[in-house]
N, C-alpha and C positions, 0 to 999 in steps of 0.2 A: 458220349463218343461213338456211339454207333450210328448216329444220323451221319457222319462225317463223310462228304463224298471227295472222290479222286479226279484223275483224269477223264473226262467226259461226263460226268455225273454218274460215274459210276463207281459204289462203294470198294473200299478195299477189302484183301480178304484179312481172317485172323489175323494173322502173322503183320501185316503192315500197318495195322490200326494204330494211330498215335498214341499213346499211352499219356495220361496227366502224371507227372513228375513232380514231388512237392521238394521245393527247395527250403536248407535248413536258415533261420535267420538267427544270426548270434544274438545274445541278449548285451549289449553293450551298455554301458551307464549311458549314453547320450540317447540310445534306443527307450529304456526306459523314461528318461527323463521326458522324452517327446511324447511318450504314450499318458503318463502323469499328466502333462499339461494339456494333451487334448482332452482328458476325463474332466479336467478345471474348467475347461471353455466348453463343455456340450451343454449345451441347452437342454438336454434331455435330464443331468443329472439335475442341472439348477433347478428343473419343474420339479424333479421328483422331493427332492429336498425341501422344497417349497410347500408342496401339498403335504408333505411328513409333517411340517412346522405346522400349518392349518389345525393340524388333529389336535396337537398337544394346546391346553389349556391353561393359562395365565390369570391365576386369580388376582385381582384387584383388590389390595384391602380396602375395607368399608369401615373401619373405624371412626370415633368421634373427631382425632387430631387431625386425619386426612381430609375429611370434611372441612376441616374449621383451617385448613391449608388450601384447598381448592375456592373456597368461600372468598378468603383472603387473597387471591391470585384473581380471580373475579372484578373484585371490588375495584384493586388496582389497575386493573385494565381498563375497566368504564372509567376511572379518575384519569389517567392516560389521554383518554379520547375527548373528554371534558375539560383537558388542560387545568386539572385542579390538581397536586399532589392529595393524597391519602394522608388523612391524620390520625395518628394511633389513639385507640380508645383505651382506656384504664379496664384490665380484667380481660387477661386471655391474649393479650397483643394483637386482639384485630384491627381493624382498620376502616375508617368511615371516607367519606369524600368533602364533608362538611367544613367550610372552613374555619378554622381557628380563631380567636378573638387577638387582636395583635398584640404583642408583648410593649411593655414599656421600653426594655432595655432588652436587647438582643444578648443571649446568655453565651454565646463564643463569636464577638464581633472580631474582626482583623483590625488592626491598630499597625499602622504602618511607621516605621522608625521617623524619629523625630529628625528633621532637617537641619543641618548643620549651619549656623550662621553663615552669612558669606559677606565677604567683604565690599565695602562698595567701591563701584569700579571707577576707575579715572571716567573724567570728563573727555567725550571724543575729542579728536583734533580734526581741525578743518571746519570749524562753525557749525556745529550740531549734527553732523553726518553720523550715521552709524555705524561702529566698528565694522570693518571688510574681513574678511574670511580670506585667509593668506595660505597657501600650501607650497613645501618646497619640492624640487625634485631630487629624486633619489640618484636618477642615473640620466646619463646624457642620451637625447633622443635627435634623429635628422628627420626632418620631414619627407614623405614619397616625394622624389621628384616630377612634377606635373601636377602634383595636388595642393590646389591654391587653399584649399580649407584649414590642410594642417601647418601648425606651428613648430618650427626646431627651437630647442632648448639646451640647456648645457647642466649638468649635476651642480645644485646648491641654489640654482635660480628661482627666484619666487613665483607664484602666480596669484594673481587676485581676480576680483570678480568672474568668481566661477559657477559655471551651471552644467550640472551634470544632462547627459544626451541619454544614455543608456548604459548596461552593464559595463562597459570596457572604453567609454571615450566621455569628455567632457569639453568645455568651451571655456578657455581663461583665457586673461591677458597675460603676457611675460612681462615684468617688471622692470629686467634689462634692457628689452627691444621695443618693448612698447606694442609688441604685436600681438595682435588678438584673432585665436583660431583653435582649432580642434587638435587636443594632445589625450595621448591617452591615460585614464586615469588610474594605473596602476602604478605609474611609474613619479607620482605624487604621495606626499602626507600631507595632512591638515596641522598645520604651525600651532 
């Protein structure tokens, strides 16, 4: 502070020199937390820890079991690139990628449950036409005014000749009115 200049760039006398005064900072829990967080985020400390970890040597076990496991992993990795699954070789559990001869009968083959016998369906009515899927309305629905594509219906009405358009709508013919148009699919249930 001896180089401090005052008015007209003239130095102050000793009695009027500004003195540096230190202020006390309280060590509050919040200040301590911030200080620890700064240390954690400090790149210097991270680099120091990294350099320290480079000094340590981690020995790798080089016993016969480790070598066998490494060889199996290498063979399995090469087999996955060749699209041929490795086959176990007797003795030591090692693998090779040569295909095994096909078995005459699989060991654990999935057997679907036997189908239940079905009753013969009644012949379709109407001269050999296939049966028509029918849906029943669960709620009343009034078509939006001015929308010519939609059809109104009442609860309990039947719909046939149904085509699903997308997730919430389908095209159907209402049996009572013989009107065809779009209806909300969640208002109907298959009979």
